[in-house]
N, C-alpha and C positions, 0 to 999 in steps of 0.2 A: 686272234679276233677274227671271226668270221665278216668277209666282205658286205654280208647283209647288214652286220652291226654297225660298220664303219662307215656306213653310208649313213644310216639312223642316226649316229653322235654326231656326223659330217652336219646334216637338218638340224640338229639340236641345235649345234654350236652356233650356227649359222642365224638359224631364228634368232636367238639369244641375244645374239651380237648386232644383231638390224634392229633387235628392238631397244635394246640399252642404247645404241645410235639414235635412234629415233625420238626417245625420251626428252635428250638434252636436248631438239629442235623444238619441242612443244610450246615452249615458252616465247617464242617468235609470232609476233601479230602483225601480219601483214595487209594489207587495205582490203583483199578479197574475205580474209579472214575476219576482219572489220565486219564486212555486210554478213556474214555468217551468225556472229554474235550479236548483231542488231537483231536478226532474225529469230536468231535463240532468245534474247529477252524479250519479244513480242510473243513468242508461242508461250514464255514463261509468264509474262504478264495475265494471259488468256486463261493459263491453267494447265496447260500441256493438252493433253487427249480430250477434255471437255472442249475447247476452245477448238477443235480442229479444224473447223469453217470458216472461224475467224481469220485462223494461220493462214489458210488456205488463199483468204481475199488479201493478205499483206506481203506474204512471200512472191514477190515475180522472179519470172523467167526461171525457177523450178519446178519440176512436176510434182504431183500429190503425192509420191510414194519419199519424196526429201522432206516434204512437210509433215508427213508421218511419222518419218525417223526422226526430227528435231523435236515434235511432238513427243514421242517415247524417251526421248532423253532427258526431258525437263523433269522425268519422275524418278530418275538417278541419280545420287547422290554426287557433288563433286562440283569443279568448276567447269565451265562450260566449254572453255577453248581444249582442256583436256579429253572432255569426255568426246569432242568431235573428234580429234586426232586420234584418240583411242579406238574410234569406229574405224576410221579410213585406215588405222593401223592392220583390223582386225582382215579389211578387203586386200590389203596390200599382200598377207599372207597368202588367202585366198587367188589371187593373183598370180604368186609365183609359186604356187602347187599346182597349177593350171595350166602354167607355163611348162613347169617340170613332167607334169603328167601327159602333155601335149607330144614333147620330146620324147619322153618314154616309150608313149606307146606306138609311136609312127616313126622311131631310128629302123635304117634298116642294118640289123644289127641282132647280136647274141643277146640273151636278157642280160647277163652282166654288165654288158658295155652300155647298153639300153637305161641299164639302173642307174650307173655311175653319170650318164651323158645326163639323165634327169636331174639326178641330184645337183649338178653342177647348173643347168639351165635354173633350177629354183635358185640357187646362190646369187648367179649373175642377175637375175632380177629383181630378190627381194635388195640385194647390197646395191642394186643401180641407184645413182645420183639423181635419176631423173626420177624417178620412183619415190626415194627418199625426199626429195626436195618437193616433188610434187603434194604428196601430202602430210608430211611431220613438219617440214619450213614451210612453205606455201599454204598448206592446210586446205588445199583444195581437193576434190571427192573423186576421183576420174578414176582411182581405181575401182570404185564401186562398179561401175558400169561395163568397163573394159575386163574386171576379172570374170563378169557375168557373161561376157562377150566369149572370151577364152574358154571356159568351161561350157559353153554352146559350142564352141566348135568342136572340142574334146567328144562332145556326145554326138554332133552332127558325123563327127567319121566315124563312131562304132555303131552309125547305123540307126541312134534312138533318137529319130528326129522328134518326136514326141516333147520330150526334154530337152532337146536342142533350141526348138523353137519356143518354148516354154520359158526358160533363161535369156534367149534374146528377147521375149516380149518384158519380159521382168526387166533386162538392160534399157530397152525403151521407153518402159515406163518411167524409170529411175531418171534417165538423161536422153534427149531425142538427137543426140551426138550419134548414137546407135546407128544413125541413118548411113555413117560412113561405111561401115561395112555391110552392106544391105547388097550392095553391087556384085557381091562375092556369091551372097546367098543364091541370087537371080542366077549368075552364072552356074553355081552346084547343081540348080534345080534344072537347068539348060544341058549343063554338062552330064549327069546322070539319070536325069527322070525315074528316078530310084524311089519317089515319093508325093503325092498327092499335093497338087498347089493348095490344098483346106489348112495345110499345116503352116502357110502365113498369116493365117488370119488369127492366130495366136497371139503374133507381134500387138497387131491394137484392139483385140479382146483384153490383154491384160494391161492396157495403157488405159481403158475404160475400166474394168474392174478395180483398179489401182486407186482410181478416186471414190470409189463405193463408199469407202470407211467416213471419207469427208463428209460426202453428202447426205449421210445418215446421221451425222452427228448432228449437222446443220438442220436436220427436222427436230431433233431431238433435245437438242443443248440451250438452256437457256439464255446462254451466252451469245448466241448469235440476233437474239432481240436486241442485246444488249449493245452490239457493233456493226452491225449489219449497216445502216443507216449512213452511219459514219465510212466506213469502207469503201461502200459501193459506188462513192462519189467518185474515186481515183482507182478505183480496180473490178475489172466486170470480173462476175462469180461464175459460179457451173466450169464443166470442163474445158480446159485451157490447149488449145489444139494447136496454139501458135506458141513455138521454142523461142528463145532468145536470138538464135541462129537466123530466124525467117524475119526476126524483124531486124537485125542488121541486116539483112540484103533489101528491106523496103525503108529503112532511115537510115541508114550506115554511111559516114560521110565520105569514105573512101572505097574502091576496089579491094585494097589491102591494109589490114591494119600491122598486128605486133608479131605475126606469125610469117615465115619464106613464102611465097606466094609467086604464082607465075605471072602474075597480074601486077607485080610491082618493078617490070620491065616497063612500064606505062609512064606518062609524065604524073607526078605527085601533084595531083590536082583535088581539091575536096569537090564535092557536088555544088554543081550550077557555078562554079568557080571557070573564070577565062579555061578554054579548052575543053569541059566537058558540060556544055547547057545542058544536054541529054542525057545525064550522067544515069539516072534510073534505067533508062532503056538500054545502056550499054550494060548494065548487072544482070541485066535479062539475057542479051547476049552473051555475056560471060556464063552462067548457068548451063544454057542451051550449047555451049560449045563444049562443056564440061560433060554433058549426057552423050554427045554426038561422039568425044572422045573417048569415052569407057566403055560405049557401043562396040567401037571400031577396034577398042583393044579386045574385049570380049570374043566379037566375032574371031582377030587373029590367033586366041590363044583356044577356041574353041575348034579352029583349023589345025595348031599347030597340034596340040594334044587330044589327040582321040580317046587314049586311055589314060589319063593322067593319074599317079598313083598320089599316096596324102600326101608326100613332099612337098611335090611339084602344085598342089590344091594349095598348102599352106603359102607357098611362094606365090599364088595368084592372088591370094586372100589380102599379101600384103601389096601387089601390085596395083591391084584394083582400089584398097583403100589410101593407098598413099597418093594416086592420081584422084582421087574422090577431093581429097583435103587441100592437095597443092594448088587444084586447079579451080575450085569454086573461088569465088570472090567473098571479101566480106570474112578469112579466117582470123580469127583472133588466137593467142597463144594457145595450148593444152591441144587445140582440136587434134593434133595427129598422135597422140597418146597410142591409140590403138597400134598402129602401124610400126611407132617407134617398139611398141612392146614386139610385135611380130619379126620386125629385122633382126632379135636378136633369139629369138626363135630359131630363123633361118640360118645362123652361123652354127648351128647343131646339125644342120641337114646340107648344109654347101659352103665348102671351108674358103671359096669365090668371095663370098658376101661378108666374110670378115674385116675387110679394109674400108668400103663402103660404110658397113654399122658401125667399126671405130671414129670414123670422121663425122657418119649421123649423130653418135651420140656424144663426141666431145664437143661440136658445135651447141647440139643442145642443153649441155651442161650450162653451158655462160648463159641460155637463153631464160632457163630458170634461175641461175644466179642472181642474174641482174633483178628477177622480181623478189628476192628476197634480201636484195640490199648488198650483194657482195658484185664485184668489181665486172661488168659485164662484157661481152664479145668486142674488140675495139675494132668492127668491121660495121659499116651500113646494113642494114634490113636488104636492101637490093643486091649487095654481095654476097649476103648470106644467103641469098631466092637464088642466085646463080650456084652458088655451090651446091646447095641441093636438087638445082635442073640438073647438074650434070650427075650428081648421087642418081635421083632419079634415073638416067639414061642409061650409067653402068649397070643397076641392078635389071634393067631390060635386057641390055645386051648378054647379060648373065642367063638370065632366064630362056632366051629365044635362041641362044648359042649352044647350050649345055645340055640339053634333052634328059634323059632319065641318070644316064650315067652320073650328070654332073649333080646329081641333087644328092649324092651320095658324101658322107664325110668320107 
């Protein structure tokens, strides 16, 4: 059997095994999935697509594209929990395919080795417990926006800038957590000066366009008249530019939440309790500190890598997204999904990142397991934050010490 066919059979078996394993988890209903199901029930109550405007008034914290997806699913036969998790499965496959493609197209090796490593990258991503737990056990939708980011990076490195920013815009329209990768796109623009700044306008444009179907339905559907008065009492209608994270910054009770964070080393005090009377002001300082840190990192990286290759650029995307999530305040679990996936990609480009990636994924498994009722990590969030701070330092040392030679497997 030719190597090409062996790779195809390998991918088919990995995909089949991954699907079967996920299906066995589809009956798990976590608290977050319970929220999705309540939203689905409300969408079904309003008739699906004809009630899209009313659905938009009731689903809080998720953008119009998510609302549209839920409305469409109500018109497909089957149980809601299975339909939602099957949808996330589709994006799991797209995510793994994007990871495999990113490795295949950017590995410094002959075509045969690139094909094999690309297939392995697909397998490790698709069978990763973080990915499986996220979509099929926990029932979260992070593979949707992260898969779009990964494919955006694929097109970015192909110099297909319109497609790259189009996908980035769709990702942003689905979840505003896409902003965690934006520092890299800013770096790439400054580093290469290879495209017009106008491409960045595709990102907010796609966000605005994603709201159009909901608003059109609101104008023509009679369901709006029946529910708008009641819904308007609790939810502001129209385009919602404020995401869950921004609300956390404005109203969250702590500087850090259920995710490893630099700010977990400060006293564990809630807002306005003894020790943090000016908590809101301190959160703003924490955000500004993160922006300054990102700017300094970008300056140092630009100074070091005058002509970075694609493998180094992927490493930079990882570093900047890790920095953004780890140092911003009020981060919650799952927000590091993008750099967790990029850490897997890096292993195929730089073998020195294997050990920190293994530690990152092992500790991450425990966090995910805890969210679906399995035994959690027997250490505190502050201790876990210390481990991840050390991992962050290790990744920086590897990057700044290796140069281009270190970027090859």
